[in-house]
C-alpha positions, -999 to 999 in steps of 0.1 A, spaced: 2 0 -1 11 33 -10 15 56 20 13 91 17 45 106 18 52 83 -14 23 98 -30 33 132 -25 69 122 -40 53 104 -73 24 131 -72 57 158 -73 74 141 -99 43 137 -121 39 174 -118 76 182 -128 71 163 -158 40 178 -167 50 209 -165 83 200 -189 60 187 -212 31 212 -217 23 224 -251 30 258 -240 61 251 -229 75 233 -258 61 262 -281 84 286 -258 115 265 -257 118 248 -292 85 257 -317 95 296 -312 127 299 -315 130 278 -346 106 301 -362 124 329 -355 154 321 -365 139 304 -399 119 338 -401 155 360 -399 172 338 -419 185 348 -455 182 324 -480 191 345 -510 161 343 -528 171 363 -557 201 342 -566 202 314 -594 196 281 -579 224 256 -585 225 220 -567 257 233 -549 241 268 -537 211 247 -525 234 226 -505 253 254 -489 219 271 -477 202 242 -462 238 238 -446 242 276 -435 201 269 -425 213 241 -399 243 256 -388 221 288 -380 195 263 -362 224 245 -342 233 273 -325 202 277 -307 218 247 -288 183 226 -285 197 201 -305 236 192 -295 262 220 -274 284 213 -304 293 242 -330 293 228 -364 312 238 -394 302 245 -429 310 209 -441 295 191 -409 261 213 -416 262 208 -448 261 168 -443 234 170 -415 213 189 -440 216 162 -465 210 135 -440 181 151 -423 163 158 -456 170 126 -470 154 107 -441 127 128 -437 114 152 -465 86 140 -479 91 115 -515 83 92 -532 114 77 -543 132 72 -514 155 104 -517 142 130 -499 173 147 -508 166 152 -545 128 158 -537 138 191 -519 156 203 -546 135 198 -574 109 214 -549 131 242 -548 137 246 -581 96 247 -592 85 282 -599 50 275 -577 70 271 -546 93 295 -527 122 284 -534 152 281 -509 123 301 -484 100 273 -491 127 244 -481 143 264 -452 105 263 -437 100 229 -446 134 220 -428 123 244 -399 89 221 -396 109 187 -398 136 201 -370 106 213 -343 95 175 -346 127 158 -341 136 185 -316 101 177 -299 111 142 -299 144 147 -287 132 167 -259 106 148 -248 129 113 -251 151 132 -224 122 141 -198 115 106 -199 150 94 -192 160 119 -166 131 123 -148 113 84 -149 132 63 -167 160 61 -137 134 58 -110 129 23 -93 98 2 -101 81 14 -68 85 47 -78 69 43 -109 41 19 -97 31 52 -75 36 77 -103 12 54 -125 -15 52 -95 -13 91 -92 -20 94 -131 -50 68 -125 -58 91 -96 -59 121 -119 -78 109 -146 -102 85 -126 -133 101 -140 -126 89 -169 -117 54 -164 -136 19 -166 -142 -6 -135 -118 -27 -155 -89 -3 -158 -98 11 -120 -90 -25 -106 -61 -29 -128 -30 -30 -106 -6 -2 -112 21 -25 -119 4 -41 -153 13 -4 -168 45 5 -157 64 -9 -186 34 19 -206 43 44 -181 60 72 -206 32 64 -231 3 68 -207 16 102 -190 18 117 -229 -18 100 -231 -29 119 -204 -7 152 -216 -21 150 -248 -63 146 -237 -54 175 -212 -43 192 -242 -74 181 -263 -97 200 -240 -81 229 -243 -78 231 -277 -113 216 -288 -131 232 -316 -148 262 -310 -169 248 -338 -181 215 -320 -191 233 -287 -229 238 -281 -250 269 -258 -254 245 -236 -229 244 -208 -238 212 -199 -238 202 -233 -203 213 -235 -187 197 -208 -202 165 -223 -180 176 -255 -150 178 -237 -154 149 -214 -159 122 -242 -129 140 -262 -107 133 -233 -122 100 -224 -120 83 -257 -83 94 -258 -73 79 -229 -98 55 -229 -86 37 -258 -46 41 -249 -53 21 -215 -74 -7 -228 -48 -13 -258 -24 -16 -227 -43 -42 -203 -61 -65 -231 
């Protein structure tokens, strides 16, 4: 049985994780600095686009972006930044032929798009997602994964207690130890459900306060229950 001091410690750890992973914190820490860097970047739109100039431009942007220290504490050389840009586009840029780098280059040449400016925006979006995933992994690694099994059970109990009104009897009766292996996903589901409530589309809200609450509760309920049911099946 969890004693009061253990529950306070578990709740404190959980609150700390939630604060670091709140959408507003992620935007301030990651999204906004990357967007501002992209907005202020000189992409040399008036110069002729060649493959070499394209590689130089995306490399220069990566070098500038990495100076934010979001991705690593190392300053990249021009060659390192270009190699990093090539790897990122080749791996993550949407394409049909497993060649993201060339697909991005062809889009840069597309007269209907904005040349280098378009690719810089795409790179910014890709790197924002990469940075978010890296940051979330670091949060769980530093604040959750190193904890002992008993503390993880306490944190799992705390997550379930905070979302008690959304849970079915089967989930409420499920021993927390069964869900410990999925604790990271469980925390992210709880965060996502909270964000889903805050961002619930205005067009789906009704005039009645009761109906509004029902709509939001249902949205939150389905997301968290779906994940939990997957865990215990």
